[in-house]
C-alpha positions in Angstrom: 3.9 -40.5 -10.1 6.6 -42.9 -9.4 7.5 -41.4 -6.2 3.9 -41.7 -4.8 3.8 -44.4 -1.9 0.8 -46.7 -1.3 -0.7 -46.4 2.3 -0.2 -48.7 3.9 3.0 -49.7 2.5 2.7 -53.1 0.7 6.0 -54.3 1.9 5.3 -53.9 5.5 2.0 -55.8 5.5 1.5 -59.5 6.7 -0.1 -61.7 4.1 -3.7 -61.3 5.4 -3.6 -57.5 5.4 -1.9 -57.4 2.0 -4.7 -59.4 0.4 -7.3 -57.4 2.3 -5.9 -54.2 1.0 -4.9 -55.3 -2.6 -6.8 -58.5 -3.3 -9.3 -56.6 -5.2 -7.0 -54.8 -7.6 -7.5 -57.8 -10.2 -11.3 -58.2 -10.4 -12.5 -61.1 -8.2 -9.1 -62.5 -8.2 -7.4 -62.4 -4.9 -5.2 -65.1 -5.7 -3.0 -62.9 -7.7 -2.3 -60.7 -4.6 -1.6 -63.9 -2.5 1.1 -65.3 -4.9 2.6 -61.7 -5.2 2.9 -61.4 -1.5 4.3 -65.2 -1.4 6.9 -64.2 -4.0 8.4 -61.5 -1.7 7.7 -57.8 -1.5 10.1 -55.1 -0.6 10.4 -51.4 -0.9 10.3 -51.4 -4.7 6.7 -52.5 -4.2 5.5 -49.6 -2.3 4.8 -47.5 -5.2 1.8 -48.1 -7.6 4.1 -48.9 -10.3 6.3 -51.4 -8.5 3.3 -53.1 -6.9 1.5 -53.4 -10.4 4.7 -54.9 -11.9 4.8 -57.7 -9.1 1.1 -58.5 -9.5 1.3 -58.3 -13.3 4.2 -60.8 -13.1 1.9 -63.4 -11.2 -0.9 -63.2 -13.7 1.7 -63.3 -16.9 3.2 -66.5 -15.2 0.0 -68.0 -14.6 -0.7 -69.5 -18.1 -3.8 -69.3 -20.4 -6.4 -71.0 -18.3 -6.0 -68.8 -15.2 -5.6 -65.8 -17.4 -9.0 -66.5 -19.1 -10.6 -67.0 -15.7 -9.2 -63.4 -14.7 -10.7 -62.1 -18.1 -14.0 -63.8 -17.4 -14.1 -62.1 -14.0 -14.7 -58.7 -15.5 -18.2 -57.5 -16.3 -19.5 -56.5 -19.7 -19.0 -52.8 -20.3 -22.4 -50.9 -20.1 -24.0 -54.3 -19.6 -26.7 -55.9 -17.4 -24.6 -55.8 -14.2 -23.9 -52.1 -14.7 -27.6 -51.3 -15.3 -28.6 -53.3 -12.2 -26.0 -51.9 -9.9 -24.1 -55.2 -9.5 -20.6 -54.0 -10.3 -17.7 -53.7 -7.9 -17.1 -50.1 -6.5 -14.0 -49.8 -8.8 -15.9 -51.0 -11.9 -18.9 -48.7 -11.2 -16.4 -45.7 -10.8 -14.4 -46.6 -13.8 -17.6 -47.2 -16.1 -19.2 -44.0 -14.8 -16.0 -42.0 -15.4 -16.3 -42.9 -19.2 -19.9 -41.9 -19.3 -21.2 -45.4 -19.5 -23.8 -44.8 -17.2 -25.3 -42.0 -19.4 -25.7 -44.1 -22.6 -28.8 -43.7 -24.4 -31.0 -46.5 -25.2 -29.7 -46.9 -28.8 -26.1 -46.9 -27.2 -27.1 -49.5 -24.5 -28.5 -51.5 -27.4 -25.0 -51.0 -29.5 -23.0 -52.0 -26.5 -25.2 -55.2 -25.9 -24.8 -56.2 -29.7 -20.9 -55.7 -29.4 -20.7 -57.7 -26.1 -22.7 -60.5 -27.5 -20.6 -60.6 -30.8 -17.4 -60.2 -28.8 -18.4 -63.1 -26.3 -19.4 -65.3 -29.2 -16.2 -64.8 -30.9 -13.8 -64.9 -28.0 -15.6 -66.7 -25.2 -14.9 -64.0 -22.7 -16.0 -60.3 -22.1 -14.6 -57.3 -23.8 -12.1 -55.7 -21.3 -10.7 -52.3 -21.7 -9.1 -49.8 -19.3 -11.9 -47.2 -19.8 -10.3 -44.4 -17.7 -9.7 -41.5 -20.0 -12.0 -42.8 -22.8 -15.5 -41.9 -23.6 -18.2 -44.3 -24.8 -17.6 -43.4 -28.5 -13.8 -44.4 -28.1 -14.9 -47.6 -26.4 -17.3 -48.5 -29.1 -14.7 -47.9 -31.7 -12.2 -50.0 -29.7 -15.0 -52.8 -29.8 -15.1 -52.7 -33.5 -11.3 -52.9 -34.0 -10.6 -55.6 -31.4 -13.5 -57.8 -32.9 -10.9 -58.3 -35.8 -8.3 -59.7 -33.7 -7.4 -63.4 -33.4 -8.4 -65.2 -30.2 -4.7 -65.2 -29.1 -4.3 -61.6 -30.0 -7.4 -60.7 -28.2 -6.6 -62.8 -24.9 -3.1 -60.8 -24.9 -4.7 -57.6 -25.5 -7.2 -58.1 -22.7 -4.6 -59.1 -20.3 -2.5 -55.9 -21.2 -5.9 -54.0 -20.5 -6.4 -55.7 -17.1 -2.7 -54.8 -16.1 -3.4 -51.3 -17.0 -6.8 -51.2 -15.0 -4.8 -52.6 -12.0 -2.1 -49.9 -12.4 -4.8 -47.3 -12.5 -6.7 -48.7 -9.6 -3.4 -48.6 -7.6 -2.6 -45.0 -8.6 -6.2 -44.0 -7.5 -5.5 -45.3 -4.1 -2.6 -42.9 -3.9 -4.8 -40.1 -5.0 -7.5 -40.7 -2.5 
């Protein structure tokens, strides 16, 4: 997939157009796209992988507090926002693709318990790139990750957010 080009090509856009096109790749965090554009883009950034790398570098350099804000911008998996239809279009598609919109009441209750336990332990929502996973794999990941230290889990959440961004960019090429 490394030869696939994004359209429009990121390196050819002015700042406003770039942010309009890619500001939503990181959930409710257009500042990442703004800073990536400000750092300079060239033809290496016209592929999903190249642009994902530039965007990830911005978040990685941002420090713990801005990273926590980006993590907190994500919705709970199979949470109230999903049930009420308040997710972004990308999050709705991703959660539905993992079957989270088809949970039984018992599974919703389990997700709710895990979301609450995770939030109480870490102070931010559980974030996972769910594409290619099903609800059973996601629940198992919840159990494993609840054992992490707060620093380990913040790093894991950021890694997952970078993966979500890359997958979103690849989806834009596929559409």
